C-alpha positions as CSV (number, residue, x, y, z in Angstrom):
1,M,105.8,109.7,121.4
2,E,103.0,108.6,119.0
3,I,102.9,105.7,116.5
4,R,100.5,105.9,113.6
5,T,100.1,104.9,110.0
6,A,101.0,107.2,107.1
7,D,97.6,107.6,105.5
8,T,98.2,110.6,103.4
9,E,100.8,111.7,100.8
10,E,102.0,114.4,103.3
11,D,102.6,111.6,105.9
12,L,104.6,109.6,103.4
13,R,106.7,112.6,102.5
14,R,107.4,113.3,106.2
15,C,108.6,109.7,106.5
16,F,110.9,109.8,103.5
17,P,114.0,111.4,105.2
18,V,114.1,108.5,107.6
19,M,113.2,105.8,105.1
20,A,115.9,107.1,102.7
21,Q,118.5,106.2,105.3
22,L,117.5,102.5,104.5
23,R,116.4,102.8,100.9
24,Q,119.0,105.2,99.6
25,H,118.2,104.5,95.9
26,L,114.8,106.1,96.1
27,T,113.9,109.7,95.6
28,E,111.0,111.1,97.6
29,D,108.6,111.0,94.6
30,E,109.6,107.4,93.9
31,F,109.0,106.4,97.5
32,V,105.5,108.0,97.5
33,V,104.5,106.4,94.2
34,R,105.8,103.0,95.2
35,A,104.3,103.1,98.7
36,R,100.9,104.0,97.3
37,R,101.1,101.4,94.5
38,Q,102.2,98.7,97.0
39,S,99.4,99.7,99.3
40,E,96.8,99.4,96.6
41,R,98.1,96.1,95.2
42,Y,99.5,94.3,98.3
43,G,98.1,96.1,101.4
44,Y,101.5,97.7,102.2
45,I,101.2,99.9,105.3
46,V,103.7,102.5,106.4
47,A,103.8,103.2,110.1
48,F,106.0,105.8,111.9
49,V,107.0,107.0,115.3
50,E,106.6,110.7,115.8
51,D,108.2,112.6,118.8
52,Q,108.4,116.3,119.2
53,E,106.7,116.7,115.8
54,Q,109.6,114.8,114.1
55,V,109.5,111.3,112.5
56,R,112.0,109.2,114.4
57,A,111.4,105.6,113.0
58,V,109.5,104.2,110.0
59,A,108.3,100.7,109.1
60,G,106.7,99.3,106.0
61,F,104.8,96.1,106.3
62,R,102.0,93.9,104.9
63,F,99.9,90.9,105.8
64,S,100.1,87.7,103.9
65,E,99.4,84.0,104.2
66,C,101.2,80.9,103.1
67,L,100.9,77.1,103.4
68,F,104.0,76.9,105.5
69,S,103.1,79.2,108.4
70,G,99.6,80.5,107.9
71,R,98.8,84.2,108.3
72,F,101.8,86.4,109.0
73,L,102.9,90.0,109.1
74,Y,105.9,90.7,106.8
75,V,108.1,93.7,107.5
76,D,109.6,95.1,104.3
77,D,111.3,98.1,105.9
78,L,112.2,99.1,109.4
79,V,114.6,102.0,110.1
80,T,115.2,104.4,112.9
81,D,116.7,107.8,112.2
82,G,120.4,107.5,112.6
83,A,120.6,110.5,114.9
84,H,118.1,108.9,117.3
85,R,119.1,105.3,117.5
86,S,119.1,103.6,120.9
87,E,116.5,106.0,122.2
88,G,113.7,103.5,122.1
89,Y,112.0,104.5,118.9
90,G,112.8,101.3,117.0
91,D,111.8,99.2,120.1
92,S,108.5,100.9,120.3
93,L,107.7,100.6,116.6
94,F,108.7,96.9,116.6
95,D,106.6,96.2,119.6
96,W,103.6,98.0,118.0
97,I,104.1,95.9,114.8
98,V,104.1,92.7,116.9
99,E,100.9,93.8,118.7
100,R,99.3,94.6,115.3
101,A,100.2,91.1,114.1
102,R,98.5,89.6,117.1
103,D,95.4,91.7,116.7
104,E,95.2,90.5,113.0
105,G,95.5,86.8,114.0
106,C,99.0,86.4,112.6
107,A,101.0,83.3,113.5
108,E,104.3,85.1,112.9
109,V,106.1,88.3,112.2
110,E,108.7,87.8,109.5
111,L,111.4,90.0,107.8
112,E,114.6,89.7,105.8
113,S,117.7,91.7,106.6
114,G,120.8,92.2,104.4
115,V,123.8,90.1,105.5
116,Q,125.8,93.3,106.1
117,R,123.4,94.8,108.6
118,H,125.0,93.5,111.8
119,D,123.5,96.2,114.0
120,A,120.0,95.4,112.8
121,H,120.6,91.7,113.3
122,R,121.6,92.3,117.0
123,F,118.4,94.3,117.4
124,Y,116.2,91.5,115.9
125,L,117.8,88.9,118.0
126,R,117.4,91.0,121.1
127,K,113.7,91.3,120.1
128,R,113.6,87.4,120.2
129,M,113.4,86.9,116.5
130,R,115.2,83.8,115.2
131,V,117.1,83.1,112.0
132,S,114.7,80.6,110.4
133,S,115.9,80.3,106.7
134,Y,118.1,81.5,103.9
135,H,116.8,83.8,101.2
136,F,117.9,83.0,97.7
137,A,117.6,85.3,94.7
138,L,118.2,85.0,91.0
């Protein structure tokens, strides 16, 4: 198992089938364009777990800073291939993200998760995350 960042268009395209399980509204081309644009504008990084030459889990994240909590790593997307859940890929990728946050001097790792994603919530709570706020949208 190897964890690395998707630094090329080819890497992003290899990540798409797994990312599409979370972001079903995107086509492969839209994903590549958006990921590259977000990378250029906001420092968005796509990381993935590869095992047996197959992408097994994908995360999209970025670094930010706010008055409330200081520097933090924000996870926009985190998904494990449905055919390979509970095999440790999500755990490994999450732990890699936390270590990356520490290396970058972040005070926290933050993310939002849709209220319907109960399995994801169990995972985040098991990884010692806490429910710290409500998210409002208009």
